HTML snippet that shows the backbone in 3Dmol.js (N, CA, C, O; Angstrom):
<script src="https://3Dmol.org/build/3Dmol-min.js"></script>
<div id="view" style="width:600px;height:400px;position:relative"></div>
<script>
const pdb = `
ATOM      1  N   MET A   1      80.084  76.004  99.816  1.00  0.00           N
ATOM      2  CA  MET A   1      80.518  77.485  99.643  1.00  0.00           C
ATOM      3  C   MET A   1      81.685  77.698  98.673  1.00  0.00           C
ATOM      4  O   MET A   1      82.499  76.794  98.481  1.00  0.00           O
ATOM      5  N   ARG A   2      81.753  78.634  98.189  1.00  0.00           N
ATOM      6  CA  ARG A   2      83.054  79.113  97.431  1.00  0.00           C
ATOM      7  C   ARG A   2      83.451  80.411  97.715  1.00  0.00           C
ATOM      8  O   ARG A   2      82.719  81.401  97.728  1.00  0.00           O
ATOM      9  N   LEU A   3      84.918  80.354  97.995  1.00  0.00           N
ATOM     10  CA  LEU A   3      85.485  81.464  98.101  1.00  0.00           C
ATOM     11  C   LEU A   3      86.472  81.891  97.075  1.00  0.00           C
ATOM     12  O   LEU A   3      87.301  81.105  96.615  1.00  0.00           O
ATOM     13  N   PHE A   4      86.378  83.200  96.699  1.00  0.00           N
ATOM     14  CA  PHE A   4      87.073  83.536  95.766  1.00  0.00           C
ATOM     15  C   PHE A   4      88.012  84.654  96.207  1.00  0.00           C
ATOM     16  O   PHE A   4      87.482  85.696  96.591  1.00  0.00           O
ATOM     17  N   VAL A   5      89.386  84.561  96.199  1.00  0.00           N
ATOM     18  CA  VAL A   5      90.418  85.452  96.442  1.00  0.00           C
ATOM     19  C   VAL A   5      91.449  85.736  95.377  1.00  0.00           C
ATOM     20  O   VAL A   5      91.592  84.965  94.428  1.00  0.00           O
ATOM     21  N   SER A   6      92.163  86.820  95.518  1.00  0.00           N
ATOM     22  CA  SER A   6      93.203  87.243  94.542  1.00  0.00           C
ATOM     23  C   SER A   6      94.576  87.445  95.561  1.00  0.00           C
ATOM     24  O   SER A   6      94.482  87.790  96.739  1.00  0.00           O
ATOM     25  N   GLU A   7      95.520  87.234  95.046  1.00  0.00           N
ATOM     26  CA  GLU A   7      96.851  87.627  95.511  1.00  0.00           C
ATOM     27  C   GLU A   7      96.960  88.921  95.616  1.00  0.00           C
ATOM     28  O   GLU A   7      96.629  89.613  94.652  1.00  0.00           O
ATOM     29  N   GLY A   8      97.411  89.478  96.724  1.00  0.00           N
ATOM     30  CA  GLY A   8      97.489  90.731  96.787  1.00  0.00           C
ATOM     31  C   GLY A   8      96.493  91.779  97.199  1.00  0.00           C
ATOM     32  O   GLY A   8      96.783  92.882  97.662  1.00  0.00           O
ATOM     33  N   ALA A   9      95.100  91.239  96.942  1.00  0.00           N
ATOM     34  CA  ALA A   9      94.160  92.119  97.493  1.00  0.00           C
ATOM     35  C   ALA A   9      93.851  92.024  98.825  1.00  0.00           C
ATOM     36  O   ALA A   9      94.059  91.021  99.507  1.00  0.00           O
ATOM     37  N   PRO A  10      93.232  93.313  99.309  1.00  0.00           N
ATOM     38  CA  PRO A  10      93.144  93.550 100.685  1.00  0.00           C
ATOM     39  C   PRO A  10      92.323  92.721 101.042  1.00  0.00           C
ATOM     40  O   PRO A  10      91.504  92.351 100.201  1.00  0.00           O
ATOM     41  N   GLY A  11      92.274  92.158 102.406  1.00  0.00           N
ATOM     42  CA  GLY A  11      91.214  91.287 102.943  1.00  0.00           C
ATOM     43  C   GLY A  11      91.494  89.845 102.656  1.00  0.00           C
ATOM     44  O   GLY A  11      90.886  88.971 103.272  1.00  0.00           O
ATOM     45  N   SER A  12      92.351  89.573 101.785  1.00  0.00           N
ATOM     46  CA  SER A  12      92.515  88.032 101.439  1.00  0.00           C
ATOM     47  C   SER A  12      93.055  87.151 102.454  1.00  0.00           C
ATOM     48  O   SER A  12      92.660  86.002 102.649  1.00  0.00           O
ATOM     49  N   LEU A  13      94.000  87.756 103.108  1.00  0.00           N
ATOM     50  CA  LEU A  13      94.817  87.169 104.044  1.00  0.00           C
ATOM     51  C   LEU A  13      93.935  86.889 105.374  1.00  0.00           C
ATOM     52  O   LEU A  13      93.997  85.726 105.774  1.00  0.00           O
ATOM     53  N   PRO A  14      93.308  87.575 105.950  1.00  0.00           N
ATOM     54  CA  PRO A  14      92.418  87.166 107.088  1.00  0.00           C
ATOM     55  C   PRO A  14      91.243  86.150 106.692  1.00  0.00           C
ATOM     56  O   PRO A  14      90.899  85.199 107.394  1.00  0.00           O
ATOM     57  N   VAL A  15      90.637  86.527 105.361  1.00  0.00           N
ATOM     58  CA  VAL A  15      89.653  85.396 104.921  1.00  0.00           C
ATOM     59  C   VAL A  15      90.276  83.995 104.791  1.00  0.00           C
ATOM     60  O   VAL A  15      89.625  83.006 105.127  1.00  0.00           O
ATOM     61  N   LEU A  16      91.567  83.893 104.293  1.00  0.00           N
ATOM     62  CA  LEU A  16      92.247  82.680 104.157  1.00  0.00           C
ATOM     63  C   LEU A  16      92.663  81.829 105.465  1.00  0.00           C
ATOM     64  O   LEU A  16      92.702  80.602 105.555  1.00  0.00           O
ATOM     65  N   ALA A  17      92.971  82.809 106.479  1.00  0.00           N
ATOM     66  CA  ALA A  17      93.063  82.348 107.668  1.00  0.00           C
ATOM     67  C   ALA A  17      91.896  81.780 108.292  1.00  0.00           C
ATOM     68  O   ALA A  17      91.994  80.689 108.854  1.00  0.00           O
ATOM     69  N   ALA A  18      90.756  82.428 108.253  1.00  0.00           N
ATOM     70  CA  ALA A  18      89.467  81.970 108.688  1.00  0.00           C
ATOM     71  C   ALA A  18      89.283  80.637 108.012  1.00  0.00           C
ATOM     72  O   ALA A  18      89.073  79.647 108.713  1.00  0.00           O
ATOM     73  N   ALA A  19      89.349  80.535 106.638  1.00  0.00           N
ATOM     74  CA  ALA A  19      89.144  79.440 105.910  1.00  0.00           C
ATOM     75  C   ALA A  19      89.859  78.128 106.550  1.00  0.00           C
ATOM     76  O   ALA A  19      89.306  77.049 106.765  1.00  0.00           O
ATOM     77  N   ARG A  20      91.292  78.486 106.817  1.00  0.00           N
ATOM     78  CA  ARG A  20      91.992  77.443 107.218  1.00  0.00           C
ATOM     79  C   ARG A  20      91.414  76.721 108.782  1.00  0.00           C
ATOM     80  O   ARG A  20      91.255  75.533 109.059  1.00  0.00           O
ATOM     81  N   ARG A  21      91.190  77.951 109.626  1.00  0.00           N
ATOM     82  CA  ARG A  21      90.427  77.443 110.813  1.00  0.00           C
ATOM     83  C   ARG A  21      89.223  76.708 110.653  1.00  0.00           C
ATOM     84  O   ARG A  21      88.990  75.824 111.478  1.00  0.00           O
ATOM     85  N   ALA A  22      88.356  76.939 109.665  1.00  0.00           N
ATOM     86  CA  ALA A  22      87.064  76.239 109.398  1.00  0.00           C
ATOM     87  C   ALA A  22      87.311  74.886 108.938  1.00  0.00           C
ATOM     88  O   ALA A  22      86.400  74.058 108.972  1.00  0.00           O
ATOM     89  N   GLN A  23      88.516  74.581 108.495  1.00  0.00           N
ATOM     90  CA  GLN A  23      88.506  73.323 107.629  1.00  0.00           C
ATOM     91  C   GLN A  23      88.004  71.882 108.396  1.00  0.00           C
ATOM     92  O   GLN A  23      88.264  71.481 109.531  1.00  0.00           O
ATOM     93  N   GLY A  24      87.430  71.454 107.644  1.00  0.00           N
ATOM     94  CA  GLY A  24      86.583  70.230 108.358  1.00  0.00           C
ATOM     95  C   GLY A  24      85.352  70.593 108.963  1.00  0.00           C
ATOM     96  O   GLY A  24      84.532  69.687 109.113  1.00  0.00           O
ATOM     97  N   ARG A  25      85.081  71.648 109.312  1.00  0.00           N
ATOM     98  CA  ARG A  25      83.521  72.092 109.521  1.00  0.00           C
ATOM     99  C   ARG A  25      82.804  72.338 108.582  1.00  0.00           C
ATOM    100  O   ARG A  25      81.606  72.067 108.670  1.00  0.00           O
ATOM    101  N   ALA A  26      83.233  72.813 107.632  1.00  0.00           N
ATOM    102  CA  ALA A  26      82.486  73.351 106.341  1.00  0.00           C
ATOM    103  C   ALA A  26      83.092  72.913 105.026  1.00  0.00           C
ATOM    104  O   ALA A  26      84.311  72.857 104.862  1.00  0.00           O
ATOM    105  N   GLU A  27      82.224  72.609 104.115  1.00  0.00           N
ATOM    106  CA  GLU A  27      82.657  72.422 102.691  1.00  0.00           C
ATOM    107  C   GLU A  27      82.997  73.733 102.237  1.00  0.00           C
ATOM    108  O   GLU A  27      82.211  74.670 102.381  1.00  0.00           O
ATOM    109  N   LEU A  28      84.373  73.891 101.574  1.00  0.00           N
ATOM    110  CA  LEU A  28      84.850  75.155 101.038  1.00  0.00           C
ATOM    111  C   LEU A  28      85.521  75.237 100.034  1.00  0.00           C
ATOM    112  O   LEU A  28      86.706  75.037 100.299  1.00  0.00           O
ATOM    113  N   LEU A  29      85.305  75.474  98.795  1.00  0.00           N
ATOM    114  CA  LEU A  29      86.254  75.636  97.672  1.00  0.00           C
ATOM    115  C   LEU A  29      86.892  76.874  97.599  1.00  0.00           C
ATOM    116  O   LEU A  29      86.227  77.908  97.657  1.00  0.00           O
ATOM    117  N   ILE A  30      87.985  76.888  97.490  1.00  0.00           N
ATOM    118  CA  ILE A  30      88.921  78.152  97.348  1.00  0.00           C
ATOM    119  C   ILE A  30      89.469  78.280  96.053  1.00  0.00           C
ATOM    120  O   ILE A  30      90.232  77.490  95.496  1.00  0.00           O
ATOM    121  N   SER A  31      88.925  79.553  95.536  1.00  0.00           N
ATOM    122  CA  SER A  31      89.343  79.778  94.096  1.00  0.00           C
ATOM    123  C   SER A  31      90.372  80.960  94.120  1.00  0.00           C
ATOM    124  O   SER A  31      90.140  81.877  94.909  1.00  0.00           O
ATOM    125  N   THR A  32      91.378  81.016  93.405  1.00  0.00           N
ATOM    126  CA  THR A  32      92.181  82.074  93.186  1.00  0.00           C
ATOM    127  C   THR A  32      91.898  82.703  91.828  1.00  0.00           C
ATOM    128  O   THR A  32      91.808  81.921  90.881  1.00  0.00           O
ATOM    129  N   VAL A  33      91.757  83.897  91.618  1.00  0.00           N
ATOM    130  CA  VAL A  33      91.108  84.606  90.702  1.00  0.00           C
ATOM    131  C   VAL A  33      92.458  85.723  90.306  1.00  0.00           C
ATOM    132  O   VAL A  33      93.424  85.972  91.026  1.00  0.00           O
ATOM    133  N   GLY A  34      92.157  86.277  88.931  1.00  0.00           N
ATOM    134  CA  GLY A  34      92.992  87.395  88.698  1.00  0.00           C
ATOM    135  C   GLY A  34      92.446  88.733  89.368  1.00  0.00           C
ATOM    136  O   GLY A  34      91.260  88.706  89.700  1.00  0.00           O
ATOM    137  N   PRO A  35      93.092  89.781  89.583  1.00  0.00           N
ATOM    138  CA  PRO A  35      92.619  90.856  90.084  1.00  0.00           C
ATOM    139  C   PRO A  35      91.385  91.688  89.282  1.00  0.00           C
ATOM    140  O   PRO A  35      90.511  92.384  89.800  1.00  0.00           O
ATOM    141  N   GLU A  36      91.593  91.394  87.868  1.00  0.00           N
ATOM    142  CA  GLU A  36      90.575  92.034  87.132  1.00  0.00           C
ATOM    143  C   GLU A  36      89.466  91.207  86.707  1.00  0.00           C
ATOM    144  O   GLU A  36      88.609  91.628  85.931  1.00  0.00           O
ATOM    145  N   GLU A  37      89.462  89.942  87.238  1.00  0.00           N
ATOM    146  CA  GLU A  37      88.342  88.823  86.961  1.00  0.00           C
ATOM    147  C   GLU A  37      87.110  89.135  87.683  1.00  0.00           C
ATOM    148  O   GLU A  37      87.179  89.301  88.901  1.00  0.00           O
ATOM    149  N   CYS A  38      85.934  89.240  87.044  1.00  0.00           N
ATOM    150  CA  CYS A  38      84.860  89.596  87.565  1.00  0.00           C
ATOM    151  C   CYS A  38      84.105  88.255  87.972  1.00  0.00           C
ATOM    152  O   CYS A  38      83.585  87.627  87.050  1.00  0.00           O
ATOM    153  N   VAL A  39      84.002  87.779  89.215  1.00  0.00           N
ATOM    154  CA  VAL A  39      83.370  86.568  89.538  1.00  0.00           C
ATOM    155  C   VAL A  39      81.805  86.554  89.953  1.00  0.00           C
ATOM    156  O   VAL A  39      81.086  85.558  90.031  1.00  0.00           O
ATOM    157  N   VAL A  40      81.451  87.904  90.201  1.00  0.00           N
ATOM    158  CA  VAL A  40      80.057  88.052  90.406  1.00  0.00           C
ATOM    159  C   VAL A  40      79.390  88.528  89.364  1.00  0.00           C
ATOM    160  O   VAL A  40      79.719  89.667  89.030  1.00  0.00           O
ATOM    161  N   PRO A  41      78.534  88.000  88.730  1.00  0.00           N
ATOM    162  CA  PRO A  41      77.894  88.427  87.503  1.00  0.00           C
ATOM    163  C   PRO A  41      77.114  89.710  87.550  1.00  0.00           C
ATOM    164  O   PRO A  41      77.077  90.375  86.515  1.00  0.00           O
ATOM    165  N   PHE A  42      76.489  90.139  88.617  1.00  0.00           N
ATOM    166  CA  PHE A  42      75.951  91.326  88.563  1.00  0.00           C
ATOM    167  C   PHE A  42      76.610  92.650  89.018  1.00  0.00           C
ATOM    168  O   PHE A  42      75.969  93.684  89.208  1.00  0.00           O
ATOM    169  N   LEU A  43      78.203  92.505  89.206  1.00  0.00           N
ATOM    170  CA  LEU A  43      78.775  93.631  89.472  1.00  0.00           C
ATOM    171  C   LEU A  43      79.639  93.966  88.171  1.00  0.00           C
ATOM    172  O   LEU A  43      80.117  93.114  87.422  1.00  0.00           O
ATOM    173  N   THR A  44      79.756  95.322  88.030  1.00  0.00           N
ATOM    174  CA  THR A  44      80.289  95.952  86.914  1.00  0.00           C
ATOM    175  C   THR A  44      81.992  95.882  87.090  1.00  0.00           C
ATOM    176  O   THR A  44      82.745  95.852  86.117  1.00  0.00           O
ATOM    177  N   GLN A  45      82.419  95.864  88.388  1.00  0.00           N
ATOM    178  CA  GLN A  45      83.713  95.870  88.719  1.00  0.00           C
ATOM    179  C   GLN A  45      84.126  94.735  89.662  1.00  0.00           C
ATOM    180  O   GLN A  45      83.487  94.487  90.684  1.00  0.00           O
ATOM    181  N   PRO A  46      85.279  94.016  89.263  1.00  0.00           N
ATOM    182  CA  PRO A  46      85.711  93.095  90.177  1.00  0.00           C
ATOM    183  C   PRO A  46      85.838  93.326  91.730  1.00  0.00           C
ATOM    184  O   PRO A  46      86.383  94.349  92.145  1.00  0.00           O
ATOM    185  N   LYS A  47      85.317  92.342  92.615  1.00  0.00           N
ATOM    186  CA  LYS A  47      85.412  92.707  93.994  1.00  0.00           C
ATOM    187  C   LYS A  47      85.967  91.297  94.436  1.00  0.00           C
ATOM    188  O   LYS A  47      85.411  90.271  94.045  1.00  0.00           O
ATOM    189  N   VAL A  48      87.068  91.264  95.255  1.00  0.00           N
ATOM    190  CA  VAL A  48      87.372  90.023  95.936  1.00  0.00           C
ATOM    191  C   VAL A  48      88.043  90.770  97.227  1.00  0.00           C
ATOM    192  O   VAL A  48      88.453  91.931  97.240  1.00  0.00           O
ATOM    193  N   PRO A  49      88.059  89.849  98.298  1.00  0.00           N
ATOM    194  CA  PRO A  49      87.502  88.366  98.425  1.00  0.00           C
ATOM    195  C   PRO A  49      85.819  88.392  98.489  1.00  0.00           C
ATOM    196  O   PRO A  49      85.132  89.302  98.953  1.00  0.00           O
ATOM    197  N   VAL A  50      85.477  87.467  98.049  1.00  0.00           N
ATOM    198  CA  VAL A  50      83.901  87.285  98.018  1.00  0.00           C
ATOM    199  C   VAL A  50      83.581  85.789  98.161  1.00  0.00           C
ATOM    200  O   VAL A  50      84.140  84.910  97.505  1.00  0.00           O
ATOM    201  N   LEU A  51      82.713  85.606  98.999  1.00  0.00           N
ATOM    202  CA  LEU A  51      82.277  84.404  99.331  1.00  0.00           C
ATOM    203  C   LEU A  51      80.810  84.037  98.936  1.00  0.00           C
ATOM    204  O   LEU A  51      79.795  84.591  99.359  1.00  0.00           O
ATOM    205  N   GLN A  52      80.890  82.890  97.950  1.00  0.00           N
ATOM    206  CA  GLN A  52      79.448  82.535  97.303  1.00  0.00           C
ATOM    207  C   GLN A  52      78.875  81.586  98.334  1.00  0.00           C
ATOM    208  O   GLN A  52      79.542  80.580  98.578  1.00  0.00           O
ATOM    209  N   LEU A  53      77.768  81.761  98.950  1.00  0.00           N
ATOM    210  CA  LEU A  53      76.898  80.718  99.695  1.00  0.00           C
ATOM    211  C   LEU A  53      76.321  79.782  99.035  1.00  0.00           C
ATOM    212  O   LEU A  53      76.160  79.920  97.822  1.00  0.00           O
ATOM    213  N   ASP A  54      75.927  78.736  99.641  1.00  0.00           N
ATOM    214  CA  ASP A  54      75.254  77.609  98.853  1.00  0.00           C
ATOM    215  C   ASP A  54      74.090  77.949  98.301  1.00  0.00           C
ATOM    216  O   ASP A  54      73.753  77.274  97.329  1.00  0.00           O
ATOM    217  N   ASN A  55      73.341  78.852  98.666  1.00  0.00           N
ATOM    218  CA  ASN A  55      72.077  79.398  98.052  1.00  0.00           C
ATOM    219  C   ASN A  55      72.139  80.373  97.096  1.00  0.00           C
ATOM    220  O   ASN A  55      71.163  80.904  96.567  1.00  0.00           O
ATOM    221  N   GLY A  56      73.364  80.621  96.863  1.00  0.00           N
ATOM    222  CA  GLY A  56      73.753  81.430  95.631  1.00  0.00           C
ATOM    223  C   GLY A  56      73.803  83.064  96.028  1.00  0.00           C
ATOM    224  O   GLY A  56      73.844  83.871  95.099  1.00  0.00           O
ATOM    225  N   ASN A  57      73.799  83.525  97.363  1.00  0.00           N
ATOM    226  CA  ASN A  57      73.992  84.655  97.721  1.00  0.00           C
ATOM    227  C   ASN A  57      75.534  84.922  97.926  1.00  0.00           C
ATOM    228  O   ASN A  57      76.278  83.971  98.163  1.00  0.00           O
ATOM    229  N   TYR A  58      76.032  86.248  97.833  1.00  0.00           N
ATOM    230  CA  TYR A  58      77.452  86.503  97.959  1.00  0.00           C
ATOM    231  C   TYR A  58      77.623  87.450  99.326  1.00  0.00           C
ATOM    232  O   TYR A  58      76.785  88.278  99.680  1.00  0.00           O
ATOM    233  N   LEU A  59      78.758  87.192  99.957  1.00  0.00           N
ATOM    234  CA  LEU A  59      79.193  88.183 101.138  1.00  0.00           C
ATOM    235  C   LEU A  59      80.415  88.749 100.570  1.00  0.00           C
ATOM    236  O   LEU A  59      81.310  88.053 100.091  1.00  0.00           O
ATOM    237  N   PHE A  60      80.436  90.096 100.637  1.00  0.00           N
ATOM    238  CA  PHE A  60      81.485  90.767 100.388  1.00  0.00           C
ATOM    239  C   PHE A  60      82.482  91.459 101.443  1.00  0.00           C
ATOM    240  O   PHE A  60      83.577  91.941 101.156  1.00  0.00           O
ATOM    241  N   SER A  61      81.933  91.418 102.635  1.00  0.00           N
ATOM    242  CA  SER A  61      82.688  92.189 103.940  1.00  0.00           C
ATOM    243  C   SER A  61      83.611  91.082 104.162  1.00  0.00           C
ATOM    244  O   SER A  61      83.321  89.894 104.025  1.00  0.00           O
ATOM    245  N   THR A  62      84.813  91.581 104.537  1.00  0.00           N
ATOM    246  CA  THR A  62      85.871  90.543 104.909  1.00  0.00           C
ATOM    247  C   THR A  62      85.500  90.208 106.326  1.00  0.00           C
ATOM    248  O   THR A  62      85.811  89.054 106.621  1.00  0.00           O
ATOM    249  N   SER A  63      84.946  90.867 107.246  1.00  0.00           N
ATOM    250  CA  SER A  63      84.673  90.344 108.486  1.00  0.00           C
ATOM    251  C   SER A  63      83.355  89.475 108.537  1.00  0.00           C
ATOM    252  O   SER A  63      83.255  88.593 109.391  1.00  0.00           O
ATOM    253  N   ALA A  64      82.382  89.708 107.664  1.00  0.00           N
ATOM    254  CA  ALA A  64      81.443  88.951 107.402  1.00  0.00           C
ATOM    255  C   ALA A  64      81.738  87.444 106.999  1.00  0.00           C
ATOM    256  O   ALA A  64      81.272  86.442 107.541  1.00  0.00           O
ATOM    257  N   ILE A  65      82.607  87.506 105.938  1.00  0.00           N
ATOM    258  CA  ILE A  65      83.289  86.177 105.503  1.00  0.00           C
ATOM    259  C   ILE A  65      83.995  85.284 106.564  1.00  0.00           C
ATOM    260  O   ILE A  65      84.026  84.053 106.589  1.00  0.00           O
ATOM    261  N   CYS A  66      84.520  86.113 107.380  1.00  0.00           N
ATOM    262  CA  CYS A  66      85.393  85.341 108.400  1.00  0.00           C
ATOM    263  C   CYS A  66      84.553  84.957 109.522  1.00  0.00           C
ATOM    264  O   CYS A  66      84.831  83.956 110.181  1.00  0.00           O
ATOM    265  N   ARG A  67      83.530  85.694 109.788  1.00  0.00           N
ATOM    266  CA  ARG A  67      82.579  85.040 110.835  1.00  0.00           C
ATOM    267  C   ARG A  67      81.631  84.059 110.219  1.00  0.00           C
ATOM    268  O   ARG A  67      81.135  83.204 110.953  1.00  0.00           O
ATOM    269  N   ARG A  68      81.321  84.094 108.918  1.00  0.00           N
ATOM    270  CA  ARG A  68      80.639  83.027 108.322  1.00  0.00           C
ATOM    271  C   ARG A  68      81.412  81.566 108.573  1.00  0.00           C
ATOM    272  O   ARG A  68      80.915  80.575 109.107  1.00  0.00           O
ATOM    273  N   GLN A  69      82.570  81.686 108.115  1.00  0.00           N
ATOM    274  CA  GLN A  69      83.458  80.515 108.018  1.00  0.00           C
ATOM    275  C   GLN A  69      83.777  79.765 109.518  1.00  0.00           C
ATOM    276  O   GLN A  69      84.170  78.605 109.638  1.00  0.00           O
ATOM    277  N   ASN A  70      83.524  80.664 110.565  1.00  0.00           N
ATOM    278  CA  ASN A  70      83.960  80.381 111.664  1.00  0.00           C
ATOM    279  C   ASN A  70      82.617  79.767 112.401  1.00  0.00           C
ATOM    280  O   ASN A  70      82.736  79.572 113.611  1.00  0.00           O
ATOM    281  N   LEU A  71      81.610  79.511 111.916  1.00  0.00           N
ATOM    282  CA  LEU A  71      80.130  78.866 112.341  1.00  0.00           C
ATOM    283  C   LEU A  71      80.399  77.409 112.662  1.00  0.00           C
ATOM    284  O   LEU A  71      79.475  76.674 113.011  1.00  0.00           O
TER     285      LEU A  71
END
`;
const viewer = $3Dmol.createViewer("view");
viewer.addModel(pdb, "pdb");
viewer.setStyle({}, {cartoon: {color: "spectrum"}});
viewer.zoomTo();
viewer.render();
</script>
């Protein structure tokens, strides 16, 4: 899984806290991107935080990302 966050973006702090708690239980690559960088190819406007799952799907909801990381 790959987590995209941006400094100062709303929702990044709880997502990073959940990633820290999940450390060792799941392989997770954390990428810090610029606020205007588009990381999801089919979106016209940037959206972070976003979690890219191993199957290529994306999660955009902060609470859904936190739940996924705590499995």
